[in-house]
C-alpha positions in Angstrom: 0.0 0.0 0.0 3.0 2.4 0.5 3.5 5.1 3.1 0.9 7.7 3.9 2.1 10.3 1.5 2.7 7.7 -1.2 -0.8 6.4 -0.7 -2.3 9.9 -1.2 -0.3 10.4 -4.3 -1.5 7.0 -5.8 -5.2 8.0 -5.1 -4.9 11.6 -6.4 -2.5 11.2 -9.3 -4.2 10.7 -12.6 -3.1 7.5 -14.7 -3.3 9.5 -18.0 -0.4 11.6 -19.3 0.6 13.6 -22.3 -1.8 15.3 -24.8 -4.7 13.2 -23.7 -4.4 14.7 -20.2 -5.5 18.0 -21.5 -8.5 16.5 -23.2 -9.6 14.6 -20.1 -8.9 17.4 -17.8 -11.0 19.9 -19.7 -13.9 17.4 -20.1 -13.7 16.7 -16.5 -13.9 20.4 -15.7 -16.8 21.1 -18.0 -18.9 18.0 -17.0 -18.3 18.8 -13.4 -19.9 22.1 -13.8 -23.1 20.2 -15.0 -22.8 17.6 -12.2 -22.3 20.4 -9.7 -25.7 22.0 -10.4 -27.5 18.7 -10.5 -26.1 17.6 -7.2 -26.5 21.1 -5.6 -30.2 21.2 -6.3 -30.7 17.7 -4.7 -29.4 18.8 -1.3 -29.5 22.7 -1.2 -33.4 22.8 -1.3 -33.8 20.6 1.9 -32.7 23.3 4.4 -34.9 25.9 2.8 -38.0 23.7 3.2 -39.6 25.3 6.2 -39.1 28.8 4.9 -40.6 28.0 1.5 -43.6 26.3 3.2 -44.2 29.5 5.3 -43.7 31.9 2.4 -45.8 30.0 -0.1 -48.3 28.4 2.3 -47.2 24.8 1.5 -48.1 21.8 3.7 -46.3 18.5 4.0 -47.5 17.1 0.7 -46.4 20.3 -1.2 -43.0 20.3 0.3 -42.4 16.7 -0.6 -43.4 17.5 -4.2 -40.8 20.2 -4.4 -38.2 17.6 -4.1 -39.9 14.8 -5.8 -41.0 16.9 -8.9 -37.4 17.4 -9.5 -36.3 13.8 -8.9 -39.3 12.3 -10.8 -38.7 14.4 -13.9 -35.0 13.7 -13.6 -35.5 9.8 -13.3 -38.3 9.6 -16.1 -36.4 11.6 -18.7 -32.9 10.1 -18.1 -33.9 7.2 -20.2 -34.8 9.3 -23.3 -31.8 11.5 -22.6 -29.5 8.6 -23.1 -31.1 7.7 -26.3 -31.0 11.4 -27.4 -27.2 11.4 -26.6 -26.6 8.2 -28.5 -28.5 9.6 -31.5 -27.5 13.3 -31.5 -24.2 13.4 -29.6 -23.5 13.8 -25.9 -21.9 17.1 -26.2 -25.0 18.7 -27.9 -27.5 17.2 -25.5 -25.4 18.2 -22.5 -25.2 21.8 -23.7 -29.0 21.8 -24.1 -29.4 20.5 -20.6 -27.3 23.3 -19.1 -29.5 25.9 -21.0 -32.7 24.3 -19.8 -31.5 24.0 -16.2 -30.4 27.6 -16.0 -33.8 28.8 -17.3 -35.6 26.6 -15.0 -33.6 27.8 -12.1 -34.6 31.4 -12.9 -38.2 30.4 -13.0 -37.9 28.7 -9.6 -36.3 31.8 -8.2 -39.2 34.0 -9.4 -42.0 31.6 -8.7 -45.0 33.2 -7.1 -46.8 30.2 -5.9 -46.1 26.5 -4.7 -47.7 25.2 -8.0 -45.4 27.3 -10.1 -42.4 26.4 -8.1 -43.2 22.5 -8.4 -43.5 23.0 -12.3 -40.2 24.9 -12.4 -38.6 22.1 -10.3 -39.8 19.6 -12.7 -38.2 21.5 -15.6 -35.0 21.5 -13.6 -35.4 17.8 -13.4 -35.7 17.6 -17.2 -32.4 19.7 -17.5 -30.6 17.5 -15.1 -31.8 14.5 -17.0 -30.0 15.7 -20.1 -26.9 16.6 -18.1 -26.2 13.5 -16.1 -25.8 10.6 -18.6 -24.1 12.8 -21.2 -21.5 14.0 -18.7 -20.5 10.4 -18.0 -20.7 9.5 -21.7 -18.3 12.5 -22.4 -15.9 11.5 -19.8 -15.8 7.9 -21.0 -15.3 9.1 -24.6 -12.4 11.3 -23.5 -10.7 8.3 -21.9 -10.7 6.4 -25.1 -11.3 3.0 -23.6 -8.6 3.2 -20.9 -10.4 1.6 -18.0 -7.8 3.0 -15.3 -8.2 6.6 -16.7 -12.1 6.2 -16.8 -12.2 4.9 -13.2 -9.9 7.8 -12.0 -11.8 10.4 -13.9 -15.2 9.2 -12.5 -13.7 9.2 -9.1 -12.9 13.0 -9.4 -16.2 13.6 -11.1 -17.9 12.0 -8.2 -15.7 13.6 -5.6 -16.5 17.2 -7.0 -20.2 16.3 -7.1 -19.9 14.8 -3.5 -18.4 17.9 -2.0 -20.8 20.2 -3.6 -23.7 17.9 -2.4 -22.3 17.9 1.1 -21.8 21.6 1.0 -25.4 22.2 -0.3 -27.0 22.2 3.0 -24.4 24.8 4.3 -24.7 27.0 1.3 -28.5 26.6 1.2 -28.8 27.5 4.9 -26.5 30.5 4.6 -28.3 31.9 1.6 -31.8 31.1 3.1 -31.0 32.8 6.3 -29.3 35.7 4.7 -30.9 36.5 1.3 -34.1 34.2 1.5 -34.9 31.0 -0.2 -35.2 32.4 -3.7 -31.3 33.0 -3.7 -30.7 29.3 -3.7 -31.9 29.0 -7.3 -30.0 32.2 -8.5 -26.7 30.6 -7.7 -27.2 28.1 -10.4 -27.1 30.6 -13.3 -23.3 31.5 -13.3 -22.5 27.8 -12.9 -24.6 26.8 -15.9 -23.1 29.6 -18.0 -19.4 28.5 -17.1 -20.3 24.9 -17.8 -21.7 25.8 -21.3 -18.7 27.9 -22.2 -16.2 25.1 -21.3 -18.2 22.6 -23.1 -18.7 24.4 -26.4 -14.9 25.4 -26.3 -13.0 22.3 -25.1 -15.1 19.1 -25.2 -15.1 16.8 -28.1 -18.4 15.3 -29.4 -19.1 11.6 -29.1 -19.8 9.1 -31.9 -23.5 9.2 -32.9 -25.6 6.2 -33.6 -27.7 7.6 -36.5 -30.3 4.9 -36.5 -31.4 5.3 -32.9 -35.1 6.0 -32.8 -37.1 7.6 -29.9 -39.4 5.1 -28.0 -42.2 7.5 -27.3 -44.6 4.8 -25.9 -41.9 3.6 -23.6 -41.2 7.1 -22.4 -44.9 7.8 -21.6 -45.3 4.6 -19.8 -42.1 5.3 -17.7 -43.5 8.7 -16.7 -46.8 7.3 -15.6 -45.3 4.5 -13.6 -43.0 6.7 -11.7 -45.7 9.2 -11.1 -48.3 6.7 -9.7 -45.7 5.0 -7.7 -44.2 8.0 -6.0 -47.7 9.7 -5.6 -49.0 6.6 -3.9 -46.1 6.6 -1.4 -46.6 10.3 -0.6 -50.4 9.9 -0.2 -49.8 6.9 2.1 -48.1 9.2 4.6 -51.3 11.4 4.6 -54.1 8.9 4.3 -52.5 5.6 5.4 -51.2 2.7 3.5 -54.6 0.9 3.4 -56.6 3.9 1.9 -58.5 3.0 -1.3 -56.7 5.8 -3.2 -53.3 4.6 -2.2 -54.0 1.0 -3.0 -55.5 1.9 -6.4 -52.5 4.0 -7.2 -50.1 1.1 -6.5 -52.3 -1.1 -8.7 -52.1 1.2 -11.5 -48.3 1.6 -11.2 -48.1 -2.1 -11.3 -50.2 -2.5 -14.5 -48.2 0.5 -16.1 -44.9 -1.2 -15.2 -46.0 -4.5 -16.7 -47.0 -2.6 -19.9 -43.7 -0.9 -20.0 -41.7 -4.2 -19.8 -44.0 -5.7 -22.4 -43.6 -2.8 -24.8 -39.7 -2.7 -24.4 -39.6 -6.3 -25.2 -41.5 -5.9 -28.5 -40.1 -2.6 -30.0 -37.2 -2.7 -32.4 -35.2 0.0 -30.6 -36.5 0.3 -27.0 -35.6 3.1 -24.6 -34.4 0.4 -22.2 -32.7 -2.5 -24.1 -33.8 -5.3 -21.8 -31.0 -7.5 -23.3 -28.6 -5.6 -21.1 -30.1 -7.1 -17.9 -29.0 -10.5 -19.0 -25.7 -9.4 -17.7 -25.7 -10.2 -13.9 -23.3 -7.6 -12.9 -25.2 -4.9 -14.8 -28.6 -5.9 -13.2 -27.1 -6.0 -9.7 -25.5 -2.5 -10.4 -28.8 -1.1 -11.2 -30.5 -2.6 -8.0 -27.7 -1.4 -5.9 -28.2 2.1 -7.3 -31.7 2.1 -6.2 -30.9 0.9 -2.7 -28.0 3.5 -2.2 -29.9 6.5 -3.2 -33.2 5.4 -1.6 -31.4 5.3 1.7 -29.0 8.1 1.3 -31.1 10.9 0.1 -34.1 9.7 2.1 -31.9 10.0 5.2 -30.6 13.5 4.2 -34.4 14.7 3.8 -35.2 13.2 7.1 -32.2 14.7 8.9 -32.9 18.1 7.5 -36.3 18.0 9.0 -35.2 16.5 12.2 -32.6 19.0 12.9 -34.9 21.9 12.3 -38.3 20.7 13.5 -37.3 18.2 16.2 -34.2 20.0 17.6 -35.0 23.6 16.7 -31.9 24.3 14.6 -31.9 27.4 12.2 -31.3 26.7 8.4 -27.7 27.8 8.9 -27.2 25.5 11.9 -28.7 22.6 10.0 -26.3 23.3 7.1 -23.4 23.0 9.5 -24.7 20.0 11.2 -24.6 18.2 7.8 -21.1 19.6 6.8 -19.3 16.4 7.8 -20.5 15.0 4.4 -17.8 17.0 2.8 -15.3 13.9 3.6 -17.2 12.2 0.7 -14.6 13.8 -1.6 -11.6 11.8 -0.1 -13.7 8.6 -0.1 -14.7 9.1 -3.8 -11.0 9.4 -4.7 -10.1 6.4 -2.5 -12.8 4.4 -4.5 -10.9 4.4 -7.7 -7.7 3.5 -6.0 -9.3 0.4 -4.3 -11.2 -0.6 -7.5 -7.9 -0.6 -9.5 -5.9 -2.5 -6.9 -8.5 -5.1 -6.2 -11.8 -5.0 -8.0 -14.9 -2.8 -8.1 -16.7 -5.2 -5.8 -14.4 -4.5 -2.8 -15.2 -0.7 -2.5 -18.9 -1.4 -3.3 -19.2 -4.0 -0.5 -17.1 -2.1 1.9 -19.0 1.2 1.2 -22.4 -0.5 1.8 -21.2 -2.1 5.0 -20.2 1.3 6.3 -23.6 2.8 5.1 -25.3 0.0 7.1 -23.3 0.7 10.1 -23.9 4.4 9.9 -27.7 4.1 10.0 -27.6 1.3 12.5 -25.9 3.7 14.9 -28.9 6.1 14.7 -31.3 3.5 16.0 -33.6 4.9 18.9 -32.6 8.6 18.5 -35.1 11.1 19.9 -35.6 14.9 20.0 -33.1 15.0 23.0 -30.2 13.1 21.3 -27.0 15.1 21.3 -25.4 16.0 18.1 -22.1 14.3 19.1 -23.9 11.0 19.0 -25.2 11.6 15.5 -21.8 12.9 14.2 -20.1 9.5 13.7 -23.1 8.4 11.6 -22.9 11.3 9.3 -19.1 10.7 8.7 -19.6 6.9 8.2 -22.5 7.6 5.8 -20.4 10.0 3.7 -17.4 7.7 3.6 -19.5 4.8 2.8 -21.4 6.4 -0.1 -18.1 8.0 -1.4 -16.3 4.7 -1.5 -19.2 2.8 -3.2 -20.6 5.1 -5.8 -17.7 5.7 -8.3 -16.9 2.0 -8.3 -20.5 1.1 -8.9 -20.7 3.6 -11.8 -17.5 2.4 -13.4 -18.6 -1.3 -13.2 -21.8 -0.3 -14.9 -20.2 1.4 -17.8 -17.5 -1.4 -18.1 -20.4 -4.0 -18.5 -21.8 -2.6 -21.8 -20.4 -1.7 -25.2 -19.0 1.8 -25.7 -21.7 2.9 -28.0 -24.3 2.1 -25.2 -22.4 4.1 -22.5 -24.8 6.9 -22.5 -27.9 4.6 -22.4 -26.3 2.5 -19.5 -25.4 5.6 -17.4 -29.0 6.8 -18.0 -30.5 3.5 -16.8 -28.2 3.7 -13.8 -29.1 7.4 -13.2 -32.7 6.7 -13.6 -32.6 3.8 -11.2 -30.8 6.0 -8.6 -33.2 8.9 -9.1 -36.2 6.5 -8.7 -34.6 5.4 -5.4 -34.2 9.0 -4.3 -37.8 9.9 -5.0 -39.2 6.8 -3.2 -36.9 7.2 -0.4 -37.9 10.8 0.2 -41.6 9.8 -0.3 -41.3 6.8 2.0 -39.2 8.2 4.7 -40.8 11.7 4.4 -44.2 10.1 5.3 -42.7 9.0 8.6 -41.4 12.4 10.0 -44.3 14.8 10.3 -46.0 15.9 13.5 -44.7 17.1 16.9 -41.0 17.0 17.7 -41.3 13.7 19.6 -43.4 12.0 16.8 -40.9 13.3 14.1 -38.0 12.0 16.0 -39.6 8.6 16.4 -40.4 8.5 12.7 -36.8 9.4 11.8 -35.6 6.6 13.9 -37.9 4.1 12.0 -36.5 5.4 8.8 -33.0 4.8 9.9 -33.8 1.2 10.9 -35.3 0.6 7.4 -32.1 2.0 5.8 -30.0 -0.5 7.8 -32.1 -3.3 6.4 -32.0 -2.2 2.8 -28.2 -1.6 3.0 -27.5 -5.1 4.4 -29.6 -6.6 1.7 -27.4 -4.6 -0.7 -24.2 -6.0 0.7 -25.5 -9.5 0.1 -26.5 -8.7 -3.4 -23.0 -7.2 -4.2 -21.2 -10.2 -2.8 -23.2 -12.6 -4.9 -23.6 -10.8 -8.2 -20.8 -8.2 -8.7 
């Protein structure tokens, strides 16, 4: 393993050299601008929720839809975005995503009502869907088939996004307390502009698959399935899991999902090529993506409400309480080193074990639990997610042909966003009410996270 300083150099030093280093470096910089705004808007909004609710008169369901409108649109359109990128070129679609995300952010900042804000958040999600798979495709293209360079570049890409995601609550808390919640959306505009400039000037276009057709039926069915599934989970928190509207919603979701699978198995050029799932490692990676995001972002949502509504923290204090997540950057960089030295399975399994331990340590917390008891869990969660995620992404891309890299990353991204939406809806339904009730619900959500993560460990050991 080497000495401490040698170990750090081996983690941070890129395996690419020469002229290609410049191309990968600029591609990494440009795609990171896109990933920054995508990740920032996953976490920066959470700490502003109470103020948004008071300002726009939104209840619990409205606040959940502010988050889930983004993640649902993100998840549903990722699949089509992958097909778009394969057909028209990832650079072109990535640029379009940045423009749309910037315009949607401006609409969020100026929203006069909760309904307008939810629609604008959905538009942000569409922009994010165009950005995420194309950023990974552009990185993979710049690495020209070099697996070591790709793993290292994805590690840095994940690290940059991880730091921004972890800093999101701090930035969101400071902006919300100082300038109001609308400022958290204005901050996206210069980032999108810089990303667009760097992409148009320095990033090379990917190879286009001219015969790729759009699967409109599959896209519509995917949107309907995700909507009914998430809507039913959110409504279950309001009306109960046995309510007729909730059960009927789940039934409709099941029928639509079945219709989606049937359609995808029949069309000539499906949005999701079902043949990819014959690869055991690819299928396992997709399931693990769901588990990791469901528990990670569901817990961040719960912790943001717990700190403010159960413990009485201000938005700024909540942001600083979540600041330990910045260690995710070092874990992201270590992931690539571990994957190259051993195999991608090692950091994935290790990361999931740390994630299970992190949520297990939060068993039984209440509104009087001191922050110092929660701190180790936050650190372990950041390290676990940071180690597991880049290796999982790299393993997914390596399991498909290069011409399918955008589609594969879109499927993984969609699965992860579906996990995020369901996690926020599921765990969010547990954490409303008085401080004692909220804290008890938070504890239950952490126990569920532990069970999901342990199941993920088993899946990774057997299938990766």
